[in-house]
DOPAPA-397491 format. One record per residue (C-alpha): x, y negated, z negated. Coordinates in Angstrom, 3 decimals. Layout:
REM residues N
SITE         px         py         pz
SITE          X          Y          Z
...
***
This chain:
REM residues 318
SITE         px         py         pz
SITE    -14.699   -108.194     32.214
SITE    -16.165   -111.463     31.646
SITE    -16.343   -112.895     27.958
SITE    -19.021   -111.132     25.858
SITE    -22.436   -112.234     26.543
SITE    -24.694   -114.393     24.033
SITE    -27.900   -115.849     25.197
SITE    -28.288   -119.376     25.209
SITE    -31.930   -119.286     24.460
SITE    -34.538   -116.890     22.310
SITE    -36.825   -114.568     24.264
SITE    -38.639   -111.495     24.361
SITE    -39.544   -108.706     26.288
SITE    -41.908   -105.613     25.952
SITE    -39.873   -102.370     26.185
SITE    -41.862    -99.695     28.221
SITE    -38.663    -97.817     28.392
SITE    -38.709    -97.045     24.687
SITE    -41.162    -95.032     22.589
SITE    -41.999    -93.983     19.238
SITE    -42.186    -90.351     18.181
SITE    -44.219    -90.430     14.933
SITE    -44.012    -87.972     11.912
SITE    -46.644    -87.814      9.278
SITE    -47.339    -86.154      6.214
SITE    -46.216    -85.411      2.588
SITE    -43.088    -83.619      4.005
SITE    -41.837    -85.838      6.934
SITE    -38.813    -87.051      5.422
SITE    -37.879    -83.732      3.571
SITE    -38.129    -81.996      7.179
SITE    -36.052    -84.836      8.975
SITE    -33.302    -84.605      6.455
SITE    -32.786    -81.086      7.515
SITE    -32.618    -81.971     11.384
SITE    -31.290    -85.347     11.415
SITE    -27.430    -86.641     11.259
SITE    -28.560    -89.508      9.084
SITE    -29.487    -88.907      5.077
SITE    -32.997    -89.776      5.125
SITE    -32.941    -90.065      1.393
SITE    -31.329    -93.886      2.179
SITE    -34.798    -94.542      4.085
SITE    -36.492    -97.546      2.466
SITE    -39.677    -99.346      3.525
SITE    -37.289   -102.264      4.027
SITE    -34.576   -100.486      5.600
SITE    -34.336    -98.764      8.852
SITE    -31.875    -95.906      9.723
SITE    -30.142    -95.119     12.875
SITE    -29.468    -91.144     13.310
SITE    -29.612    -88.356     15.866
SITE    -30.902    -84.846     16.535
SITE    -28.609    -81.911     17.659
SITE    -28.881    -78.647     19.036
SITE    -27.089    -76.017     17.038
SITE    -24.135    -76.082     18.948
SITE    -23.783    -79.726     17.829
SITE    -24.926    -81.345     21.111
SITE    -26.845    -84.556     20.813
SITE    -30.680    -84.265     22.135
SITE    -31.744    -87.731     20.939
SITE    -30.681    -90.767     19.326
SITE    -32.977    -92.555     17.094
SITE    -33.931    -95.665     14.784
SITE    -36.024    -94.170     11.651
SITE    -38.397    -96.678     10.045
SITE    -41.595    -96.375      7.993
SITE    -44.945    -97.490      9.223
SITE    -46.945    -96.987      6.394
SITE    -47.564    -94.285      3.429
SITE    -46.047    -90.650      4.498
SITE    -46.067    -92.483      8.049
SITE    -42.659    -92.635      9.904
SITE    -41.620    -93.357     13.555
SITE    -38.414    -92.383     15.470
SITE    -37.845    -94.943     18.146
SITE    -35.996    -93.543     21.329
SITE    -35.841    -93.757     24.867
SITE    -39.483    -92.801     26.585
SITE    -38.044    -90.385     28.933
SITE    -36.369    -88.440     26.209
SITE    -39.802    -88.398     23.637
SITE    -41.378    -85.325     24.907
SITE    -38.350    -83.111     24.715
SITE    -37.304    -84.501     21.404
SITE    -40.670    -83.590     20.210
SITE    -40.929    -80.228     21.727
SITE    -37.182    -79.247     20.128
SITE    -38.299    -80.716     16.649
SITE    -41.627    -78.828     16.689
SITE    -39.982    -75.183     16.962
SITE    -38.489    -76.413     13.404
SITE    -41.699    -78.225     11.713
SITE    -44.453    -75.325     12.009
SITE    -43.797    -74.816      8.249
SITE    -43.584    -77.837      6.784
SITE    -46.455    -80.377      5.460
SITE    -45.927    -82.626      8.374
SITE    -47.121    -83.034     12.038
SITE    -45.367    -84.802     15.045
SITE    -46.969    -87.175     17.713
SITE    -45.064    -88.186     20.717
SITE    -45.803    -91.510     22.620
SITE    -48.800    -92.821     20.871
SITE    -50.124    -95.421     23.681
SITE    -51.819    -97.358     20.742
SITE    -48.158    -98.683     19.762
SITE    -45.869   -100.903     21.563
SITE    -41.936   -101.650     21.185
SITE    -40.847   -105.320     21.857
SITE    -37.303   -106.812     21.902
SITE    -36.735   -110.289     20.484
SITE    -33.450   -111.851     20.760
SITE    -31.427   -115.473     20.684
SITE    -29.773   -117.613     18.463
SITE    -33.105   -118.828     17.065
SITE    -34.893   -115.519     17.219
SITE    -35.273   -115.103     13.222
SITE    -36.613   -118.683     12.615
SITE    -39.185   -118.464     15.403
SITE    -40.284   -114.944     14.517
SITE    -41.148   -116.776     10.983
SITE    -43.957   -118.113     12.930
SITE    -45.528   -114.669     13.977
SITE    -44.385   -112.644     10.750
SITE    -44.290   -113.242      7.247
SITE    -40.188   -112.469      6.214
SITE    -37.591   -111.373      8.789
SITE    -34.959   -109.536      6.545
SITE    -31.753   -110.795      6.912
SITE    -29.520   -107.618      7.109
SITE    -28.327   -105.062      9.822
SITE    -31.522   -102.688      9.802
SITE    -33.618   -104.595      7.430
SITE    -37.355   -104.216      8.019
SITE    -40.048   -106.690      7.593
SITE    -44.162   -105.135      8.159
SITE    -47.115   -107.529      8.330
SITE    -50.530   -106.784      9.673
SITE    -49.950   -103.999     12.171
SITE    -45.952   -105.301     13.040
SITE    -43.267   -103.491     11.855
SITE    -40.175   -105.865     12.441
SITE    -36.604   -104.445     12.684
SITE    -33.032   -106.633     12.691
SITE    -30.673   -104.873     14.543
SITE    -27.746   -106.865     13.953
SITE    -25.948   -108.587     10.872
SITE    -26.123   -112.252     12.542
SITE    -30.297   -112.170     12.760
SITE    -30.232   -112.469     16.617
SITE    -31.708   -109.167     17.860
SITE    -35.394   -107.469     16.675
SITE    -37.232   -104.799     17.683
SITE    -41.035   -105.110     16.696
SITE    -43.170   -101.898     16.685
SITE    -46.653   -103.128     17.080
SITE    -49.843   -101.099     16.719
SITE    -52.127   -102.672     19.362
SITE    -55.439   -101.720     17.526
SITE    -54.504   -103.663     14.363
SITE    -52.551   -106.770     16.336
SITE    -54.182   -107.145     19.964
SITE    -52.592   -109.906     21.748
SITE    -49.516   -109.662     19.759
SITE    -47.499   -110.550     22.996
SITE    -49.285   -113.424     23.545
SITE    -48.335   -114.853     19.805
SITE    -44.661   -114.291     20.792
SITE    -45.166   -116.114     23.925
SITE    -46.015   -118.798     22.112
SITE    -43.032   -119.082     20.243
SITE    -40.150   -117.274     22.533
SITE    -39.515   -117.566     26.147
SITE    -40.305   -114.608     28.383
SITE    -37.252   -112.231     29.048
SITE    -36.344   -109.080     30.561
SITE    -35.979   -105.217     29.380
SITE    -32.837   -105.557     31.495
SITE    -31.536   -108.466     29.610
SITE    -32.249   -106.466     26.239
SITE    -30.615   -103.000     27.399
SITE    -27.697   -105.580     28.366
SITE    -27.276   -106.732     24.510
SITE    -27.390   -103.024     23.306
SITE    -24.922   -101.865     25.322
SITE    -22.487   -105.147     24.708
SITE    -23.241   -103.813     20.753
SITE    -21.832   -100.615     21.659
SITE    -24.940    -98.356     20.939
SITE    -24.773    -95.595     23.240
SITE    -28.609    -94.150     24.049
SITE    -29.352    -90.688     25.027
SITE    -31.314    -90.456     28.663
SITE    -33.243    -87.859     30.003
SITE    -29.767    -86.709     32.669
SITE    -27.639    -86.825     29.268
SITE    -29.696    -84.645     26.826
SITE    -27.355    -82.176     25.048
SITE    -24.439    -83.322     26.652
SITE    -22.390    -84.843     23.732
SITE    -21.358    -84.195     20.257
SITE    -22.163    -87.464     18.181
SITE    -18.223    -88.375     17.990
SITE    -18.380    -88.919     21.881
SITE    -20.747    -91.697     21.359
SITE    -18.973    -93.216     18.209
SITE    -21.918    -92.104     15.811
SITE    -19.701    -91.447     13.501
SITE    -18.647    -95.190     13.787
SITE    -21.998    -96.686     14.273
SITE    -23.713    -95.280     11.086
SITE    -25.538    -92.474     12.951
SITE    -23.928    -89.820     10.892
SITE    -23.731    -88.980      7.567
SITE    -20.809    -86.772      5.996
SITE    -21.963    -86.501      2.657
SITE    -25.806    -85.592      3.116
SITE    -25.622    -81.642      3.324
SITE    -26.852    -79.099      6.171
SITE    -28.536    -80.277      9.025
SITE    -29.092    -78.624     12.549
SITE    -25.539    -78.595     14.212
SITE    -23.924    -80.034     11.166
SITE    -21.203    -77.347     10.813
SITE    -20.062    -78.276     14.491
SITE    -20.065    -82.119     13.784
SITE    -18.274    -81.952     10.500
SITE    -15.635    -79.247     11.809
SITE    -15.141    -82.149     14.393
SITE    -14.738    -84.808     11.938
SITE    -12.610    -83.317      9.219
SITE    -10.158    -80.672     11.347
SITE    -10.318    -81.750     14.696
SITE    -10.695    -84.824     17.150
SITE    -13.030    -85.935     19.868
SITE    -11.322    -85.520     23.444
SITE    -13.665    -88.310     24.489
SITE    -14.922    -91.352     23.175
SITE    -17.723    -94.240     24.087
SITE    -15.985    -97.182     25.657
SITE    -17.327   -100.302     27.157
SITE    -17.055   -101.188     30.851
SITE    -17.993   -103.190     33.945
SITE    -18.477   -102.599     37.665
SITE    -20.041   -104.098     40.554
SITE    -23.644   -104.358     39.846
SITE    -24.285   -103.677     43.951
SITE    -23.528   -100.130     43.062
SITE    -26.519    -97.704     41.931
SITE    -25.299    -95.793     38.868
SITE    -27.391    -93.455     36.852
SITE    -26.683    -92.246     33.369
SITE    -24.751    -89.234     33.530
SITE    -23.051    -90.131     36.726
SITE    -19.536    -88.363     36.087
SITE    -16.368    -90.488     36.152
SITE    -12.992    -89.739     37.643
SITE     -9.470    -91.137     38.083
SITE     -7.961    -91.632     41.550
SITE     -5.277    -88.569     41.249
SITE     -7.582    -86.094     40.316
SITE    -10.728    -84.297     41.245
SITE    -11.632    -83.056     37.716
SITE    -14.249    -85.609     35.770
SITE    -12.870    -87.102     33.113
SITE    -15.874    -88.654     31.735
SITE    -19.885    -89.776     32.115
SITE    -21.607    -92.747     32.440
SITE    -24.066    -93.259     29.540
SITE    -25.870    -96.318     29.823
SITE    -25.642    -99.250     32.608
SITE    -27.549   -102.466     32.930
SITE    -27.114   -105.341     35.742
SITE    -26.959   -108.776     34.247
SITE    -28.513   -111.949     36.474
SITE    -24.621   -112.759     37.643
SITE    -24.891   -109.665     39.468
SITE    -22.255   -107.647     37.307
SITE    -23.061   -104.408     35.620
SITE    -22.135   -103.586     32.104
SITE    -22.121    -99.674     30.883
SITE    -21.138    -97.550     28.175
SITE    -19.172    -94.591     29.257
SITE    -17.847    -91.479     27.535
SITE    -14.335    -90.633     28.708
SITE    -10.860    -89.572     27.736
SITE     -8.638    -91.510     26.688
SITE     -6.035    -90.403     29.343
SITE     -8.487    -91.352     32.011
SITE     -9.004    -94.746     30.530
SITE     -5.214    -95.381     30.757
SITE     -5.142    -94.028     34.396
SITE     -7.785    -95.875     35.778
SITE    -11.567    -94.642     36.022
SITE    -13.513    -94.335     39.086
SITE    -17.410    -94.047     39.382
SITE    -19.083    -90.827     41.241
SITE    -15.653    -89.663     42.937
SITE    -11.954    -90.216     43.104
SITE    -12.078    -93.296     45.620
SITE    -15.327    -94.696     43.839
SITE    -15.820    -98.166     42.586
SITE    -13.203    -99.125     39.867
SITE    -14.076    -99.547     36.343
SITE    -12.744   -102.239     34.356
SITE    -12.664   -101.388     30.657
SITE    -13.706   -103.717     27.879
SITE    -13.764   -104.403     24.141
SITE    -16.374   -103.023     21.712
SITE    -17.242   -104.781     18.741
SITE    -15.979   -102.483     16.476
SITE    -12.642   -100.903     16.448
SITE    -12.381    -97.039     17.458
SITE    -10.368    -94.535     15.110
SITE     -6.762    -93.862     15.858
SITE     -6.956    -90.456     16.519
***
């Protein structure tokens, strides 16, 4: 694969593929603590938390980034195509809590901002972006979350009722980019995202969530915790998340099965993919180590070859 992509300019884009699942009420965090893989006791107004929800069998229903929008008001950022399913799943458990769910409130929009000068330029729009990964700043209807340690990738959650025209504000300070570029950056960061075709397909360790901070192993019980903890302490994941590249002319959807040239049995799945301006595609895949070593093909044993890249974090040696 080509060297890791790093934007030369600072850009922004509306992210229509992302949505906020809102939860409000005095029992919100207590409820989430019993459902989420992360420890919601660590959430602060100035610090967001990555996490996931699982089935009782330990399969990931959705990934999310949890942040506080106001007093007793929280948001779970996730892919729009899974938000209704996530809301329906959580709705089965929330009935006895003093909390309410609201999926995909169209008054709220999600923007991505990125680039080497993104933090400095955002100060012209927002008061004080925080200088740490998952640091949060809030100002006049906008919640800003820093996604990386370097301060070059941010998400903005915007209440359009309180901040109409926010996109025009960003356009005065950053160049217009695309959602596909943003997705490519997240893929290169090794952050696997659940999409509609992959709901309930993977346990968290297959997506490296035990490495990326999505899972707490000392928080106590949550739905699916027994399965996730048993694999952590007594087993080893048979499949892990890898970075890969392939010809961008090939159409590839999340969930597409992966094969080696010498077998008709699937050894993995495509998780996310994005095509760059150079026509090359980058992807995150879940696969077996033996499959990676043997060479992976997309869709069938004679399909396009995948070139394995290097994640920005180390995989645990099982």
